PAFI-776238 format. One line per 8 residues: number of its first residue (from 1); their letters; for each residue x, y, z of C-alpha. Coordinates in steps of 0.25 Angstrom, whole numbers. Layout:
N
NUM = a = X,Y,Z  ...;
This chain:
1253
1 = mgwmiyfl = -35,131,-177  -28,144,-183  -30,141,-196  -44,138,-195  -46,153,-189  -37,159,-198  -43,154,-211  -56,158,-205;
9 = eryseepe = -53,171,-201  -46,172,-217  -59,166,-223  -69,176,-216  -60,189,-219  -59,182,-232  -73,174,-236  -70,173,-251;
17 = eikhlhnf = -58,165,-248  -64,151,-245  -51,145,-244  -49,151,-230  -63,144,-227  -57,131,-233  -45,132,-225  -52,134,-213;
25 = yisgaavv = -60,122,-214  -45,115,-216  -41,120,-205  -53,114,-197  -48,101,-203  -35,102,-199  -38,105,-184  -48,91,-183;
33 = llgilyvl = -35,84,-191  -26,90,-180  -35,84,-169  -35,70,-177  -20,69,-178  -18,73,-162  -28,62,-158  -18,51,-167;
41 = lyhpyffk = -6,59,-160  -10,61,-145  -14,48,-142  -7,37,-146  5,48,-140  -4,47,-124  -7,33,-127  8,27,-128;
49 = mtrkgmql = 15,36,-119  3,32,-109  7,16,-110  21,20,-112  19,26,-98  12,13,-92  23,5,-96  34,13,-89;
57 = riaccnmi = 25,12,-78  24,-5,-76  37,-5,-80  40,4,-67  30,-4,-61  36,-19,-64  52,-13,-59  46,-8,-46;
65 = yrkalrls = 39,-20,-43  52,-28,-47  61,-18,-39  52,-21,-27  53,-36,-27  69,-35,-28  72,-25,-16  78,-30,-5;
73 = qralgqtt = 74,-29,8  80,-14,13  76,-9,0  61,-13,5  64,-5,17  66,8,9  54,8,1  40,3,5;
81 = vgqmvnll = 28,-4,-3  21,11,-3  31,17,-12  33,6,-21  16,5,-23  20,19,-26  29,19,-36  19,8,-44;
89 = sndvnrfd = 8,16,-40  11,31,-42  25,33,-48  25,24,-60  11,31,-63  20,43,-67  24,37,-80  8,34,-84;
97 = yafifvpf = 9,48,-87  25,54,-88  25,45,-102  14,55,-108  18,68,-102  35,68,-104  35,67,-117  26,80,-117;
105 = iltapiqa = 41,88,-110  47,86,-124  32,89,-133  28,101,-126  39,111,-128  41,106,-143  25,109,-145  26,121,-137;
113 = vitvvyly = 38,127,-148  29,123,-157  18,130,-153  26,143,-151  31,142,-164  18,142,-171  13,154,-163  24,162,-165;
121 = kfnfgwsv = 24,158,-180  8,161,-179  10,177,-177  11,175,-162  26,180,-164  32,181,-149  21,185,-143  20,169,-142;
129 = fvgcsvlv = 32,168,-135  28,179,-124  13,169,-121  24,156,-121  32,162,-110  22,160,-102  22,146,-102  38,148,-104;
137 = iylpfqmy = 37,154,-89  26,142,-85  35,132,-89  46,133,-78  35,135,-68  29,120,-76  43,113,-75  45,120,-61;
145 = mgtlfsnl = 30,113,-56  35,100,-64  46,100,-54  36,102,-42  28,90,-47  38,81,-48  44,85,-35  30,82,-29;
153 = rgktailt = 28,71,-35  40,64,-28  35,68,-16  22,65,-17  26,49,-22  35,48,-7  26,53,1  12,43,-6;
161 = derirlmn = 24,33,-5  23,36,10  9,35,10  7,21,3  17,16,11  8,18,24  -3,14,17  4,1,12;
169 = elipamrv = 7,1,28  -5,3,34  -16,-5,25  -9,-18,28  -6,-16,44  -23,-10,44  -29,-20,54  -15,-18,63;
177 = ikmytwek = -19,-2,62  -31,-4,67  -30,-14,78  -20,-3,84  -30,7,79  -18,15,71  -27,19,60  -25,35,64;
185 = pfaklvel = -10,36,66  -9,29,53  -21,38,46  -11,50,49  1,43,44  -6,41,32  -13,57,33  0,61,34;
193 = arrrevsv = 8,55,22  -6,57,13  -3,72,16  10,73,14  7,68,1  -4,76,-2  4,89,2  12,87,-9;
201 = ikktallr = 1,82,-19  -6,95,-14  7,102,-19  6,94,-33  -9,97,-34  -7,112,-31  4,112,-43  -3,105,-53;
209 = gvnmalff = -15,115,-51  -7,127,-53  -2,119,-65  -14,116,-70  -19,133,-67  -7,136,-77  -11,127,-88  -26,132,-89;
217 = vsskviif = -21,145,-89  -9,144,-96  -14,143,-110  -21,158,-109  -10,165,-101  0,160,-112  -13,165,-123  -15,179,-114;
225 = vcfvvfit = 0,183,-116  3,179,-131  -9,185,-134  -7,198,-126  8,200,-130  3,196,-146  -10,207,-146  -1,219,-137;
233 = yaggeftp = 13,216,-140  14,208,-154  4,216,-160  -2,203,-164  -15,201,-171  -26,195,-162  -32,184,-171  -41,171,-170;
241 = qhvfvaia = -32,164,-177  -17,168,-167  -28,167,-155  -34,154,-157  -21,147,-162  -12,152,-151  -24,150,-140  -23,132,-146;
249 = lfanfrtc = -8,134,-148  -5,139,-134  -16,129,-128  -7,119,-134  5,127,-130  2,127,-115  -4,113,-115  12,108,-119;
257 = ltlffpyg = 19,116,-111  9,118,-96  4,105,-97  10,94,-105  25,100,-103  24,101,-87  15,88,-85  26,80,-93;
265 = vsqgseal = 36,89,-83  27,84,-72  25,70,-76  40,68,-79  45,74,-65  35,64,-57  39,53,-68  54,56,-64;
273 = isirrlen = 48,55,-49  43,44,-51  54,37,-58  65,41,-48  56,35,-37  55,22,-46  71,24,-47  74,23,-31;
281 = flmleeke = 64,12,-29  72,3,-42  84,10,-35  83,1,-20  90,-11,-15  89,-25,-21  87,-39,-16  100,-44,-15;
289 = ldsehink = 99,-54,-27  116,-58,-25  126,-56,-16  140,-62,-13  133,-65,0  121,-74,-5  121,-89,-13  109,-92,-17;
297 = islpvkke = 104,-102,-27  89,-105,-29  91,-114,-40  88,-129,-38  99,-137,-32  101,-150,-24  92,-153,-12  103,-155,-5;
305 = dcgvwltn = 111,-140,-8  99,-133,-4  99,-124,9  106,-112,13  118,-107,21  122,-95,28  137,-93,30  140,-81,39;
313 = mvaswnlk = 129,-73,34  128,-59,38  114,-49,32  109,-36,36  97,-29,32  106,-17,33  118,-13,25  121,-3,34;
321 = gmeptlkn = 130,-7,44  121,-13,52  122,-26,60  119,-36,50  107,-43,51  111,-58,51  125,-61,58  135,-72,51;
329 = lnfdvrpg = 123,-84,49  129,-96,48  118,-108,44  114,-118,34  100,-125,29  100,-136,22  90,-145,16  82,-152,25;
337 = ellviigs = 84,-144,36  74,-134,45  83,-121,49  75,-114,59  79,-98,63  74,-94,77  78,-81,84  70,-69,89;
345 = vgsgkssi = 64,-57,81  74,-50,73  87,-60,73  86,-61,59  78,-74,55  72,-70,43  83,-63,40  91,-75,38;
353 = lmsilsei = 79,-79,28  82,-66,22  95,-68,18  93,-81,13  83,-74,3  92,-63,0  85,-54,6  94,-48,17;
361 = pilhgevk = 108,-43,12  119,-52,16  131,-46,21  141,-58,23  141,-72,22  134,-81,14  119,-88,11  119,-99,2;
369 = vrgkvsya = 105,-105,-2  103,-115,-11  90,-120,-17  77,-112,-18  72,-104,-6  57,-103,-2  54,-93,10  42,-91,19;
377 = sqqpwnfa = 42,-76,25  39,-72,40  29,-62,36  19,-71,28  17,-67,13  5,-68,3  4,-61,-10  -12,-57,-17;
385 = gtvrenvl = -15,-72,-22  -22,-84,-20  -16,-95,-9  -10,-104,-19  -3,-93,-26  5,-90,-13  9,-103,-9  14,-106,-25;
393 = fgnsydea = 20,-91,-28  22,-95,-40  25,-110,-41  17,-120,-49  6,-127,-42  9,-141,-37  -4,-146,-31  4,-156,-22;
401 = kyrkvlhv = 13,-147,-18  4,-136,-15  -5,-144,-6  8,-148,3  12,-135,5  -2,-129,10  -2,-142,19  11,-140,26;
409 = calekdle = 8,-126,27  -5,-128,33  -14,-119,23  -24,-132,18  -34,-127,30  -35,-114,26  -35,-116,10  -47,-125,14;
417 = lfefgdqt = -54,-112,22  -51,-102,11  -62,-101,0  -56,-102,-12  -45,-110,-8  -28,-108,-12  -35,-99,-23  -39,-88,-12;
425 = ivgdrgvs = -32,-76,-15  -27,-72,0  -26,-58,-3  -12,-46,-4  -3,-50,5  -12,-62,9  -22,-53,18  -33,-64,18;
433 = lsggqkar = -23,-73,24  -22,-75,40  -8,-75,45  -4,-89,45  -10,-92,32  -2,-79,27  10,-89,35  7,-101,28;
441 = inlarsly = 5,-97,14  17,-91,15  25,-104,20  15,-111,9  24,-104,-1  37,-106,3  34,-120,4  27,-122,-12;
449 = ddadvyll = 39,-115,-15  49,-127,-19  61,-123,-13  74,-129,-5  76,-117,5  63,-113,13  63,-101,22  52,-100,32;
457 = ddplsavd = 51,-90,39  43,-91,53  31,-95,45  25,-103,58  24,-89,65  9,-87,59  4,-99,63  -3,-107,74;
465 = aavskhif = 4,-119,79  -3,-130,75  0,-122,59  14,-121,65  16,-133,67  11,-139,55  19,-131,46  32,-134,54;
473 = ekcirgyl = 29,-149,53  24,-149,40  29,-139,32  44,-135,38  47,-149,44  41,-157,33  36,-151,18  51,-143,21;
481 = khktcilv = 58,-156,26  68,-157,16  71,-142,14  80,-131,18  72,-124,27  72,-111,34  63,-108,46  63,-95,54;
489 = thqlqfik = 51,-97,65  49,-93,80  42,-104,83  53,-113,91  45,-125,94  49,-130,79  64,-128,79  69,-142,86;
497 = qaskilvl = 64,-147,71  73,-138,65  86,-143,59  94,-133,62  90,-121,71  96,-106,68  96,-95,82  96,-83,76;
505 = kngkiqgy = 99,-70,86  102,-56,80  105,-61,68  115,-71,73  116,-86,74  112,-89,89  111,-104,86  112,-113,73;
513 = gpyahlms = 111,-130,72  101,-139,75  91,-138,87  98,-147,96  112,-140,93  107,-128,98  103,-135,108  114,-141,114;
521 = lgidfvki = 120,-124,113  112,-122,124  102,-115,115  90,-120,121  79,-112,115  68,-125,116  69,-133,127  67,-147,121;
529 = adeenqqk = 68,-159,131  62,-170,134  47,-167,134  40,-175,145  54,-170,154  52,-156,151  37,-155,153  39,-162,167;
537 = tkkqhdqe = 49,-152,171  43,-142,165  30,-143,171  37,-145,187  45,-133,183  34,-124,179  26,-126,190  35,-122,202;
545 = islkrshe = 38,-112,192  23,-109,190  21,-104,205  33,-95,206  32,-87,194  21,-78,189  10,-81,179  13,-70,169;
553 = slpnalmh = 28,-75,167  24,-90,163  18,-89,151  29,-82,142  39,-92,148  30,-105,144  27,-97,129  42,-95,126;
561 = hssqtsln = 45,-111,130  34,-116,123  36,-108,112  51,-116,113  48,-128,113  47,-140,102  35,-144,94  34,-159,96;
569 = ssiggedl = 20,-162,91  13,-173,97  2,-168,86  1,-176,73  -1,-170,58  -16,-174,59  -18,-165,70  -10,-155,68;
577 = anfitgea = -18,-152,53  -31,-152,63  -25,-139,71  -22,-131,57  -35,-125,52  -36,-114,40  -41,-101,40  -52,-96,33;
585 = lqqttgem = -47,-83,22  -51,-69,25  -57,-64,10  -50,-50,4  -56,-42,-10  -48,-37,-18  -49,-22,-25  -64,-21,-30;
593 = gttgsvka = -64,-12,-43  -77,-2,-42  -86,1,-57  -92,10,-64  -90,25,-66  -82,34,-55  -96,38,-48  -98,53,-45;
601 = rvywtyvr = -96,52,-30  -83,48,-33  -79,61,-40  -88,68,-29  -78,61,-18  -66,67,-24  -71,81,-26  -77,80,-11;
609 = agagffll = -65,76,-5  -56,88,-9  -66,99,-11  -78,106,-2  -87,116,-7  -79,127,-7  -67,121,-17  -77,113,-24;
617 = fllistni = -84,127,-29  -70,133,-32  -67,123,-40  -78,122,-47  -81,139,-49  -64,139,-53  -68,129,-64  -80,135,-70;
625 = atqilfng = -73,150,-70  -60,145,-74  -66,141,-86  -73,152,-89  -60,160,-90  -55,150,-98  -64,151,-109  -67,166,-108;
633 = sdyflslw = -53,168,-110  -54,163,-123  -66,167,-125  -62,182,-122  -51,179,-134  -58,176,-143  -68,188,-143  -52,195,-140;
641 = tdkqtngt = -48,191,-153  -61,191,-161  -60,206,-155  -45,207,-160  -47,203,-174  -62,208,-179  -71,214,-169  -78,206,-159;
649 = kseiikdf = -92,204,-157  -92,201,-142  -97,214,-134  -87,209,-124  -76,213,-128  -76,223,-140  -73,235,-132  -60,228,-126;
657 = stndciiv = -46,233,-129  -36,224,-131  -31,227,-117  -45,224,-111  -44,211,-118  -28,208,-112  -33,211,-99  -47,203,-99;
665 = fgalvgsl = -41,190,-106  -28,192,-95  -38,194,-85  -45,180,-89  -32,173,-91  -27,177,-76  -40,173,-70  -41,161,-77;
673 = fllslvrt = -28,156,-71  -30,162,-56  -43,154,-57  -37,141,-65  -27,141,-53  -39,142,-42  -45,130,-51  -34,120,-52;
681 = ttffsicm = -29,122,-36  -43,121,-32  -44,109,-40  -30,102,-35  -34,106,-21  -46,99,-20  -41,87,-28  -30,86,-17;
689 = kssinihn = -38,88,-7  -48,77,-10  -36,67,-13  -33,70,1  -46,66,7  -49,55,-1  -35,49,3  -39,52,17;
697 = rlfeclir = -53,47,15  -47,33,9  -37,31,21  -47,35,31  -56,24,25  -45,14,26  -39,17,38  -55,15,45;
705 = apvtffdn = -57,2,35  -60,-10,42  -48,-20,43  -53,-30,32  -54,-20,22  -38,-20,22  -37,-36,22  -46,-38,10;
713 = npigvlln = -41,-26,2  -26,-27,-4  -17,-18,1  -15,-13,-13  -28,-11,-17  -29,0,-4  -14,5,-8  -21,5,-22;
721 = rcsrdmgi = -30,17,-17  -19,24,-8  -9,26,-19  -12,24,-32  -28,28,-33  -23,39,-23  -11,45,-32  -21,46,-43;
729 = vddqlppt = -32,54,-35  -17,62,-31  -11,64,-43  -19,61,-56  -36,65,-53  -35,78,-48  -26,84,-63  -36,73,-71;
737 = afdaveif = -49,79,-62  -43,92,-64  -42,90,-81  -56,85,-81  -62,95,-74  -54,108,-80  -57,101,-94  -71,99,-90;
745 = vqmigilv = -73,114,-88  -65,117,-99  -75,110,-107  -87,116,-103  -81,130,-105  -75,127,-118  -88,121,-123  -97,134,-118;
753 = lviiidpw = -88,141,-126  -86,134,-139  -103,132,-138  -103,148,-138  -94,149,-150  -101,139,-159  -114,133,-153  -113,123,-164;
761 = iaiptfil = -101,116,-157  -110,113,-145  -115,101,-154  -102,93,-155  -97,96,-142  -110,91,-136  -108,79,-144  -93,76,-142;
769 = ififhfir = -97,79,-126  -107,68,-128  -97,59,-135  -86,60,-125  -96,57,-112  -99,44,-122  -85,41,-123  -82,46,-108;
777 = kyyitsar = -92,35,-102  -88,24,-113  -73,28,-109  -74,30,-91  -83,17,-91  -70,7,-95  -59,18,-90  -65,18,-78;
785 = sikrlegi = -64,2,-75  -50,3,-80  -45,13,-72  -51,4,-59  -44,-7,-65  -32,-1,-66  -34,3,-51  -38,-11,-48;
793 = trspvfsh = -26,-17,-54  -16,-9,-49  -18,-14,-34  -11,-29,-37  0,-21,-43  1,-14,-29  -2,-25,-21  8,-35,-28;
801 = lanslygl = 20,-25,-26  16,-23,-11  13,-38,-8  26,-42,-16  35,-34,-7  28,-38,6  32,-52,2  44,-49,-4;
809 = stvrafnv = 55,-58,1  46,-70,-1  45,-66,-16  59,-65,-18  61,-78,-9  52,-86,-18  59,-79,-31  46,-75,-37;
817 = qstfekkf = 47,-60,-39  46,-63,-53  31,-69,-50  28,-59,-42  33,-49,-53  24,-55,-64  12,-53,-54  15,-40,-52;
825 = deyqdcht = 16,-37,-68  3,-45,-68  -4,-35,-59  4,-24,-68  -1,-29,-80  -16,-30,-74  -13,-15,-70  -7,-12,-85;
833 = aawflfis = -17,-18,-93  -28,-9,-83  -20,4,-86  -17,1,-101  -32,0,-104  -35,12,-97  -25,20,-104  -30,13,-116;
841 = aarwfgiv = -43,17,-114  -40,31,-110  -32,33,-123  -43,28,-133  -53,39,-124  -45,48,-127  -43,43,-143  -59,43,-144;
849 = ldwlcvvy = -60,57,-137  -49,64,-146  -56,60,-159  -69,64,-154  -63,77,-151  -57,78,-163  -71,75,-170  -77,86,-160;
857 = laavtlal = -65,96,-165  -68,93,-180  -84,95,-177  -81,109,-170  -71,114,-181  -82,109,-191  -94,117,-183  -86,130,-183;
865 = sityktks = -80,128,-198  -95,127,-200  -98,141,-192  -87,149,-194  -96,159,-202  -101,162,-187  -88,162,-178  -76,171,-178;
873 = pseiglai = -62,166,-179  -60,167,-165  -72,160,-160  -70,148,-170  -54,148,-163  -59,148,-149  -68,135,-154  -60,128,-160;
881 = syaitlsg = -49,128,-150  -59,125,-140  -63,114,-149  -49,109,-149  -47,112,-134  -60,105,-131  -59,93,-140  -45,89,-132;
889 = mfqwgvrq = -52,94,-120  -64,85,-120  -56,73,-122  -44,76,-112  -57,79,-101  -63,68,-105  -51,59,-103  -49,65,-92;
897 = saelesqm = -62,65,-85  -63,49,-88  -46,49,-82  -54,57,-70  -64,47,-68  -53,36,-69  -44,42,-60  -58,43,-50;
905 = tsveride = -57,29,-48  -46,31,-39  -53,40,-30  -63,29,-34  -56,19,-25  -50,27,-15  -66,32,-13  -69,16,-12;
913 = fshlegek = -60,14,1  -63,27,6  -78,24,10  -74,12,17  -83,6,29  -73,10,40  -73,1,54  -84,4,63;
921 = nlelplek = -84,10,74  -68,15,73  -71,26,80  -82,32,89  -87,43,97  -78,45,110  -92,43,118  -91,28,114;
929 = sppedwps = -78,23,116  -74,16,128  -70,21,142  -53,26,140  -49,15,148  -56,4,141  -52,-6,139  -49,-6,154;
937 = lgkiefdd = -49,-21,157  -48,-31,144  -59,-37,144  -65,-43,130  -76,-51,128  -80,-57,113  -96,-60,115  -100,-68,100;
945 = vslsyape = -91,-63,91  -90,-67,77  -83,-62,64  -82,-62,49  -72,-57,40  -83,-54,31  -100,-54,33  -101,-67,23;
953 = appvlknl = -88,-73,30  -90,-83,39  -85,-81,54  -71,-80,58  -75,-79,72  -88,-85,78  -94,-81,91  -83,-78,100;
961 = tftinpge = -87,-75,113  -78,-75,125  -72,-66,135  -57,-60,140  -56,-56,152  -47,-42,156  -32,-45,156  -33,-58,149;
969 = kigivgrt = -22,-63,141  -29,-72,131  -25,-79,121  -31,-82,106  -27,-96,99  -35,-102,88  -30,-110,74  -29,-104,63;
977 = gagkssmi = -41,-96,57  -46,-97,72  -50,-82,73  -39,-77,84  -37,-65,75  -50,-64,69  -56,-61,84  -44,-51,88;
985 = stlfrllp = -50,-44,74  -64,-43,82  -58,-37,95  -52,-27,88  -64,-25,79  -56,-26,67  -67,-33,59  -80,-33,68;
993 = ptgtikid = -87,-45,73  -101,-49,77  -103,-50,94  -97,-42,105  -84,-39,109  -81,-33,121  -68,-26,127  -71,-22,142;
1001 = didtshis = -86,-24,142  -87,-14,129  -92,-19,115  -81,-16,106  -90,-14,95  -94,-2,101  -82,7,103  -74,12,92;
1009 = ltclrnkl = -64,3,84  -53,12,87  -54,12,103  -55,-3,103  -44,-6,94  -36,5,103  -39,-1,115  -33,-15,110;
1017 = siipqdpv = -19,-19,107  -14,-28,97  0,-35,93  -2,-39,79  5,-53,73  10,-46,61  15,-33,67  12,-22,61;
1025 = ifagpvrq = 23,-9,59  23,3,50  32,13,44  36,24,54  40,28,67  42,19,79  34,28,87  23,26,76;
1033 = nidpfyqh = 22,13,76  20,11,91  12,23,95  5,29,81  -4,38,89  8,44,95  2,42,112  15,40,118;
1041 = nderlwqv = 28,46,121  40,41,117  44,36,132  33,28,131  35,20,116  51,19,120  44,12,133  35,4,124;
1049 = leevqlkh = 48,0,115  56,-4,125  47,-12,131  45,-21,118  61,-21,116  61,-12,105  65,1,110  80,-4,105;
1057 = vvlehsng = 75,-7,92  70,9,90  80,14,96  91,10,87  86,22,78  88,34,80  74,39,77  68,32,90;
1065 = ldsiiaeg = 53,30,89  54,38,76  61,27,70  55,21,58  50,9,55  50,2,43  37,0,34  32,-14,40;
1073 = gsnlsvgq = 41,-12,51  51,-18,40  61,-14,51  58,-23,62  57,-38,65  44,-44,65  45,-47,81  50,-31,83;
1081 = rqlfclar = 37,-26,74  28,-36,85  36,-29,96  30,-14,91  17,-21,91  19,-24,105  23,-10,108  12,-4,102;
1089 = ailkqnri = 3,-10,112  10,-9,125  9,6,120  -6,5,119  -8,-1,132  -22,-8,131  -29,-18,139  -31,-29,127;
1097 = lvldeata = -20,-35,118  -19,-43,107  -8,-51,102  -11,-57,88  0,-68,88  9,-56,90  19,-65,92  19,-74,81;
1105 = nvdhktdl = 30,-71,71  40,-69,83  51,-76,90  49,-82,104  55,-71,112  48,-60,104  36,-68,108  40,-68,121;
1113 = fiqdaird = 43,-54,124  31,-50,117  23,-60,128  31,-54,139  27,-39,136  12,-42,133  12,-47,148  20,-37,154;
1121 = kfshctvl = 13,-26,147  -1,-31,145  -3,-39,158  -16,-32,161  -20,-33,147  -30,-41,139  -21,-50,130  -25,-57,117;
1129 = tiahrlht = -15,-65,111  -18,-73,98  -6,-83,96  -2,-95,87  9,-98,98  1,-104,109  14,-101,120  8,-85,119;
1137 = imdsdrvl = -5,-88,124  -3,-100,135  -2,-91,146  -14,-83,142  -27,-83,152  -34,-88,143  -32,-93,127  -46,-91,117;
1145 = vldagrvi = -45,-102,107  -52,-100,92  -54,-108,82  -62,-106,68  -67,-92,76  -72,-96,90  -67,-98,103  -65,-115,105;
1153 = efdepyql = -58,-112,120  -56,-100,130  -48,-103,143  -35,-103,150  -23,-110,141  -22,-122,153  -38,-123,154  -38,-126,138;
1161 = lqnekglf = -26,-136,137  -34,-145,147  -45,-147,135  -35,-155,127  -45,-156,115  -45,-141,116  -40,-132,104  -30,-124,112;
1169 = anmvkmtg = -26,-138,118  -24,-143,104  -17,-132,99  -6,-132,110  -4,-148,108  -1,-145,94  12,-136,99  16,-148,103;
1177 = ksmahnlk = 21,-157,115  31,-148,120  24,-135,118  12,-140,121  16,-143,134  24,-130,139  10,-123,133  2,-132,143;
1185 = emariare = 13,-129,154  10,-113,152  -5,-115,152  -5,-121,164  5,-112,173  -1,-101,166  -14,-106,172  -8,-107,186;
1193 = lreknsnt = 1,-95,187  -13,-89,182  -21,-95,194  -8,-91,204  -4,-76,198  -17,-70,191  -12,-57,195  4,-58,192;
1201 = dynrghlr = 9,-50,181  19,-53,170  33,-55,176  45,-55,167  54,-61,176  46,-72,178  42,-76,165  59,-78,165;
1209 = dlkgsfin = 60,-87,175  49,-95,170  52,-95,158  65,-103,164  56,-112,168  51,-118,156  62,-115,147  76,-120,148;
1217 = sprkedii = 83,-111,138  96,-106,143  99,-97,129  85,-93,124  88,-80,125  99,-81,116  90,-88,107  76,-81,107;
1225 = eetivnnd = 80,-66,110  71,-56,103  82,-45,96  75,-34,100  79,-33,112  94,-37,109  101,-22,112  114,-25,108;
1233 = dhvnhhdg = 114,-31,95  101,-25,85  103,-29,72  97,-30,59  86,-42,57  76,-45,44  65,-53,50  54,-57,41;
1241 = engeiend = 49,-54,29  47,-39,21  60,-34,25  56,-35,43  69,-28,47  72,-35,61  78,-25,70  84,-18,60;
1249 = nskql = 93,-6,64  99,-5,51  85,2,45  77,14,51  66,7,62;
């Protein structure tokens, strides 16, 4: 370009020298050829580096997942699923950009040196160093900015981890949160986490705004300083050739050192932060695969050599000097033997299984395992796939074996009700299955795996009596009769049939051996005598006692006795099968992708979320004013140049002196800097406000969404919105949007100026605009869909990681890590295919645009070459320099606009969940609220209530009509799928039923859901505990003082557990309550209910997963603390409801029977009588005795309060158990010997004093 201007000047001075004109044309052709060379070199570099960044990201993702599968249980306590999701979603994405820009740290200074040397030789002399000194001063500032960006990135990542961890806890627990009406306190937690995160992102945005403003103005400042020194002090000649070559080279100099170099530094710094975070994660402790204490051979061995031997084994979840979890355990199990492990909550039953699986560190002794091991976890785990895939678990399909396993696990009738049978997708973590179905599929998986040793961790707790008996007889004692089998259970009625029994207390063996041997030692935990004599004796004794003891003390005694009786069934297999019914599946939906262009409404939503009228007006006005000053300063420079050389035709500056021109140009540059600073800071402030409001709107809608929304959407879909999509809106969208807006405004300014200089240039310009628009439209249609596809294919990656971690013990027990790694690779490959397609399409788009720009540059150069006689050299120099700038700007602007639209799909995806229809009547005005003391009685009326999960789905509840009187204790029973839990859902209005539900004569549909649920208490089947302080877990509204909280903790016998930690009520509970046993978590739920003191309490199989002592304690506490309340108890264990005032029997969604238990038992053909009969002769007898005596005591002492002393006396009349307290004793009440326990899957630490609570 410089030579073009030079030869044009020479030709205008010497018209006769035609060679100058020829050289002018040659120089113009060289400009075009260099543009072509740029296209040929630039795009392959960017494409190759983008691909390398993608490959590095993929490698890191695979490392993260494989490392996650190797983490020890202790290491899992040091990280969270949210942190791993953040590593996969945000940290590794830094490599996509780092690979492109980090090389500029090396190349940018080299380009800068070449530019300075060339300008020095180009007659500028030492003045060029003065201009460059501006950048030399600017570079340390840039380095400091890079350090700040790096530090802020590290802080942002940590805070984002915390927010995603919170979301990961809240989303699966949303059903319980809604029933507790805890939406507001948890919304505040998320809001606080988000506020902390945004406070750091705001600083990043502000620094980015300052950086952009300095970049925008820096070339003008350099030119101003250089030219002033060149003219004033160096006495240089101010010619168009010097000016416009300097402008072009300084623009390149500026781009290298103020854009690419600092961007490379910031991207490199952020990549290093991500690498350090990855390094910290990869350095976490792995599961111990080999140890001197573990002697395990899983290769095929002779049948008679299979088994498990524990010799003086000592194991602990914490190695920091705390008391071991398991102490000096000695036992062996051989083929054909069934070892039943029993003990209280927190005694270490599941820890024994974990030691066999090498999940718990062995400190002393030896664990010897011979043969392949199969495992069924305590908390059922299912992955997203078909029922068959969940059962096969990577094994080959054997029709006969598969059908046999389904039969012994009582799954056949369930599959008959599934629309697609065993090809039905069960959903993420089995979300569409009932608790019983999850447990049975979990068991079926362990059976189908052809193993030698079977470890079954309490598989009978989640099923009813009929199914429990079927599984024990057909599966454990039938299908596995020749296998080595270890069963952990609380179902003591089965233990007589065990080959050996191990009684565990505080990690030590209390008793070990066959049933008869333990009986001979006086461990009479299950009184078995001659049944006929026992019945007669008991009847006489009970009749005497019943006249002396209170009505309220009786039921728990009978409950405790009946739960400890053997199962001597009088019912045959065919009869048993009649009582096993299937349950229909609750359908789920996957993530749906939107189609078509991103609507203008989405852009407006984004803008309006961040800008009011004033900010919007300020942004528009500063953009216009900044561009006027930017182009005006260049035009003034061209006029100044013409004035310096041969006088100017313009009347504007013909009377200006050199000093006047310097002052005006300096004022223009100074004003440009100030306005640019206001523009960028305003823009990024709007973006940050928009990001904050969009997230708040998303979370507000999620927290108000009906519970069916969370049932139907996998956690990965929701986490994708909250992590990756929100990360794009926070971090990537603002600079992309700024580029697009800035370039659009600049293009308009340049076009106007170029057309003023040469109107003929308007023709190729508008042709180029038309072609660009057409190609953009063609490209964006595909790019938009590809970007959406990329977003959708990303969700399964997160879901698979989260789900794998929830079932980590199962995955490792079955040794299917390689299968899960392959599945992760499949999801990763699917996402990579979409991503590679996206970057390939983007690069194709860039190449096409750059070739068009080369054509445009050629057209402009040709037009100026033809009309050179009517133009001054300054005008030609300005026009060509702008044409070069415009061509690059055109393609970058169109590309950025396409990228903006792609990134706006994240706003669209977030906005999609920001307009969810919330629960109706969630909150109503105060005038529509019931009285403060409502419900004062606790009367419940159902009138023709029906419920369907979807409008077209068949009803699961059908015309329920009944009345529960104030203060009544109601038991709710029914076969699997009868509608018990659905009925509770209608009471809490989690699902809107038809018909009328009244509480104390007030229709619950006429009051707010918040008010309704706040007046109901529930203890759920699966206790939900959140990471955070103890105080927040039992009193999130901070409504009670410390004294009251300590009192409640003492009442539920958790006070000593909390006191063991120095922080007391502020002690931290780990994610998911992993440092508490299942029983302790259930006691926390009981504490919540006691604190609320509502008139209505619901127990949804609350004691299904705890031992009988804890069960008894919870029942005791309920009768003591809720004696005047209405209590609804859903139960599989019939002993828990036999003392109820009445029992509600459901079947297929209808009320079949509703009366006193004793009265229902008189109808021998009735459903309830048959359910009792199914428990076996001994237990059925005791259950009937409970019902009979409870009825007598209700008639004689209907107003007597429950009396714990009477309860213990009466218990002695039913159970002659001299050492029962030593056998089934809850460790939570033992203040003398606290140990670390691990009981359950997913790292559930029981009474773990070694960790922070």
